[in-house]
C-alpha positions as CSV (number, residue, x, y, z in Angstrom):
1,X,21.2,-2.2,31.3
2,X,19.3,-5.5,31.4
3,X,17.8,-7.3,28.7
4,X,15.6,-9.9,29.7
5,X,13.4,-12.4,27.6
6,X,10.2,-10.9,27.9
7,X,11.7,-7.6,26.2
8,X,13.5,-9.1,23.4
9,X,9.8,-11.1,22.5
10,X,7.7,-7.9,22.7
11,X,10.5,-6.4,20.1
12,X,10.0,-9.4,18.0
13,X,6.4,-9.3,18.2
14,X,6.6,-5.7,16.9
15,X,8.7,-5.4,14.3
16,X,7.0,-8.5,12.8
17,X,3.7,-6.6,12.9
18,X,5.5,-4.0,11.4
19,X,6.3,-6.2,8.4
20,X,3.1,-7.6,8.7
21,X,1.4,-3.8,8.1
22,X,4.0,-3.1,5.1
23,X,2.1,-5.7,2.7
24,X,0.0,-2.9,2.1
25,X,2.2,-1.3,0.2
26,X,2.5,-3.7,-1.9
27,X,-1.2,-4.5,-2.3
28,X,-1.1,-0.8,-3.5
29,X,1.1,-1.9,-6.1
30,X,-0.9,-4.4,-7.8
31,X,-4.0,-2.2,-7.3
32,X,-2.4,0.7,-9.3
33,X,-1.2,-2.3,-11.5
34,X,-4.6,-3.2,-12.3
35,X,-6.0,0.6,-12.5
36,X,-3.4,1.1,-14.9
37,X,-3.7,-2.2,-17.0
38,X,-7.5,-1.9,-17.3
39,X,-7.8,2.0,-18.6
40,X,-4.8,0.8,-21.2
41,X,-7.0,-2.3,-22.3
42,X,-9.6,-0.1,-22.5
43,X,-8.1,2.7,-24.2
44,X,-6.8,0.3,-26.8
45,X,-10.2,-1.0,-27.4
46,X,-12.0,2.5,-27.9
47,X,-9.3,5.2,-28.0
48,X,-12.2,8.0,-28.7
49,X,-13.2,7.4,-25.4
50,X,-10.0,7.1,-23.4
51,X,-9.2,11.2,-23.1
52,X,-12.3,11.2,-21.2
53,X,-11.3,8.3,-18.4
54,X,-7.6,9.4,-17.5
55,X,-9.3,11.7,-14.7
56,X,-10.9,8.2,-13.5
57,X,-7.8,6.3,-13.6
58,X,-5.8,9.2,-11.5
59,X,-8.3,9.2,-9.0
60,X,-7.9,4.8,-8.6
61,X,-4.2,5.5,-8.6
62,X,-4.7,7.7,-5.7
63,X,-6.9,6.0,-3.7
64,X,-4.8,2.4,-4.4
65,X,-1.9,4.8,-3.3
66,X,-3.5,6.3,-0.2
67,X,-4.4,2.5,1.2
68,X,-0.6,2.0,0.7
69,X,0.6,4.7,3.1
70,X,-2.0,4.1,5.6
71,X,-0.3,1.1,5.4
72,X,3.2,2.3,5.8
73,X,2.2,4.7,9.1
74,X,0.6,1.6,10.8
75,X,4.2,-0.1,10.2
76,X,6.1,3.3,11.9
77,X,3.6,3.6,14.8
78,X,4.1,-0.1,15.7
79,X,7.8,0.5,14.8
80,X,8.0,4.0,17.3
81,X,4.6,4.5,19.1
82,X,4.2,1.2,20.4
């Protein structure tokens, strides 16, 4: 079992790419924070309209989390499939 320099460099680049793909998960966390923060600021300004916007908040959270899951899947593909 001989490890040459090209294999080590390719593995290092593969793991670096997977790490960069994981930054999308941090972006998803920031997106969820913005969605919920804006919902709460609107609910505090107009409490009577807060009930009608709850479904919109959950849809926004779902879209933001879906992007985080997609970036996680890309990272897994880079680590184990490429």
